[in-house]
C-alpha positions in Angstrom: 53.9 60.5 -27.3 52.8 59.5 -23.8 49.1 59.6 -22.9 47.3 59.9 -19.6 45.8 56.5 -18.6 42.3 58.1 -18.3 42.5 59.8 -21.7 40.2 58.6 -24.4 41.6 58.2 -28.0 39.9 60.0 -30.9 39.5 58.6 -34.4 42.8 59.0 -36.3 45.0 59.0 -33.2 48.1 56.8 -33.2 48.2 54.1 -30.5 50.7 51.6 -29.4 49.8 48.0 -28.3 52.4 46.0 -26.5 52.7 42.3 -25.8 54.1 42.0 -22.3 55.0 38.8 -20.4 57.1 38.4 -17.3 58.0 42.1 -17.1 59.4 42.0 -20.7 58.0 43.8 -23.8 57.9 41.0 -26.3 56.4 42.9 -29.3 55.1 46.4 -30.1 52.6 47.2 -32.7 51.3 50.6 -33.9 47.8 51.3 -35.1 45.3 54.1 -35.9 42.3 54.4 -33.6 38.9 54.0 -35.4 36.7 53.9 -32.3 37.3 54.1 -28.5 34.4 53.7 -26.2 33.6 52.1 -22.8 32.5 49.0 -24.8 35.4 48.5 -27.1 38.5 49.8 -28.9 38.7 49.5 -32.7 42.0 50.0 -34.5 43.3 49.9 -38.0 46.9 48.9 -39.1 47.7 50.7 -42.4 50.2 48.9 -44.6 53.7 50.2 -43.7 52.9 50.7 -40.0 56.0 50.1 -37.9 56.3 47.1 -35.6 58.9 45.8 -33.2 59.3 42.0 -33.2 61.9 39.6 -31.7 64.9 39.5 -34.0 68.0 37.5 -34.6 71.6 38.9 -34.7 71.0 40.0 -38.3 67.9 41.9 -37.3 65.5 39.4 -39.0 62.2 38.7 -37.2 62.0 35.3 -35.5 59.2 33.5 -33.7 60.5 32.5 -30.3 59.7 32.5 -26.6 63.1 34.1 -26.0 63.4 37.8 -26.7 67.0 39.0 -26.9 66.3 42.1 -29.0 63.5 43.7 -30.9 63.8 44.7 -34.5 61.7 47.1 -36.5 59.7 45.8 -39.4 56.7 47.1 -41.4 53.2 45.7 -41.4 52.6 44.3 -44.9 49.8 41.8 -44.8 46.0 41.4 -44.9 45.3 44.6 -46.7 45.7 46.8 -43.6 43.2 45.1 -41.2 40.8 46.3 -38.6 41.0 44.9 -35.0 38.0 45.0 -32.6 39.0 44.8 -28.9 36.1 44.3 -26.5 36.9 46.2 -23.3 37.6 43.6 -20.6 37.6 40.8 -23.1 40.2 38.0 -23.4 40.3 38.3 -27.2 40.2 40.6 -30.2 38.8 40.0 -33.7 40.7 40.9 -36.8 39.0 41.5 -40.2 41.6 40.3 -42.7 41.3 41.2 -46.3 42.7 39.9 -49.5 44.4 43.1 -50.4 44.3 46.9 -49.9 42.5 47.8 -53.1 39.0 49.0 -53.7 38.0 45.5 -54.9 39.2 43.7 -51.8 37.2 41.0 -50.2 37.2 39.4 -46.7 39.8 36.6 -46.5 39.0 35.4 -43.0 38.3 36.5 -39.4 41.2 36.0 -37.0 40.4 35.7 -33.3 43.5 36.5 -31.2 43.4 35.2 -27.6 45.1 37.4 -25.0 44.7 38.9 -21.6 42.4 42.0 -21.3 43.8 45.3 -22.4 45.6 47.4 -19.8 46.3 51.0 -20.2 49.9 52.0 -20.7 51.7 55.4 -21.1 51.6 54.8 -24.9 48.3 53.0 -25.4 47.5 49.5 -24.2 49.4 46.4 -23.0 48.3 42.7 -23.1 49.8 39.3 -22.9 49.4 37.2 -26.0 48.2 33.7 -25.1 49.5 31.9 -28.3 46.3 30.0 -29.3 44.1 31.7 -31.9 41.0 30.9 -34.0 40.4 31.3 -37.7 36.9 31.8 -38.9 35.9 31.5 -42.5 34.4 34.6 -44.2 30.9 33.1 -44.3 31.3 32.3 -40.5 30.1 28.7 -41.2 33.3 27.0 -39.9 36.3 27.7 -37.7 39.6 26.1 -36.6 42.3 26.5 -34.0 45.6 28.1 -34.9 48.9 27.4 -33.2 47.4 24.6 -31.1 50.6 22.5 -30.9 52.6 25.6 -29.8 49.9 26.4 -27.2 50.1 22.8 -25.8 53.9 23.0 -25.6 53.6 26.3 -23.6 51.1 24.7 -21.3 53.3 21.6 -20.7 56.3 23.9 -20.0 54.3 25.8 -17.4 54.3 29.1 -19.4 50.6 29.0 -19.3 49.0 27.6 -16.2 46.0 25.2 -16.3 43.4 27.7 -15.1 44.6 30.2 -17.7 44.6 27.5 -20.4 41.0 26.8 -19.7 40.1 30.5 -20.0 41.8 30.6 -23.3 40.1 27.6 -24.8 36.7 28.5 -23.4 37.0 32.0 -24.8 38.0 30.8 -28.2 35.2 28.3 -28.3 32.6 30.9 -27.2 33.8 33.6 -29.7 33.8 31.1 -32.5 30.2 30.0 -31.6 29.2 33.6 -31.6 30.6 34.1 -35.1 28.5 31.2 -36.3 25.4 32.7 -34.7 26.2 36.1 -36.3 27.0 38.3 -33.3 29.0 41.5 -33.5 31.6 42.3 -34.8 31.2 39.5 -37.3 28.1 40.9 -38.8 29.3 44.5 -39.0 30.1 46.0 -42.3 33.9 45.8 -42.0 34.3 44.4 -45.5 33.1 47.6 -47.0 34.8 49.9 -44.4 37.4 52.4 -45.6 39.7 54.6 -43.4 39.5 58.4 -43.4 42.0 59.5 -46.1 43.3 62.2 -43.8 44.6 59.7 -41.2 48.4 59.5 -40.9 50.6 56.4 -40.6 51.1 55.6 -36.9 54.5 56.0 -35.3 56.7 54.3 -32.7 57.1 56.8 -29.8 60.5 56.9 -28.0 60.7 54.5 -25.0 57.7 52.4 -26.0 59.8 49.2 -26.0 60.6 49.6 -22.3 58.5 49.2 -19.2 
């Protein structure tokens, strides 16, 4: 379903988030809206939610800069996590759990670094910037993720020096905020549960094309 770019999403709505680079849709994820305000978007990815990821000739997902085709898979990790997307921010924060059961616990915080969200006919677009940050559940330590891949992209000119600085500065700032105990790291996401009436999100027709 297409949406007007000024339309706000309500809790329980299905939304599409696309990774776009160089005029090409590189990945598509679906999610359920938890909160949408001028300050932030919060989404939840239930287990089994459909995704479109780069695939090989056999339809198996692959991690590559080249995207020849997108293949549909289902989200099956981190217990059905919550993502917090600050409006205008160069990052999002994922609360990742050990499982989807009632006795789940927080496994880690995942800070994904990307361009600010842009409205699309299906939800929001962004460009993933490769480098990420992992923060421990107690917020006492953190580490970079995919740093070698990020440096390779920088050397190849995929990510320009000015953009690379924004990425590293953002990651360092957000990680420091986690250690200080700023939102969303101190919010009660570990005990959060979705509304049982919410439905699994869907992939709308045409969402893989610009």
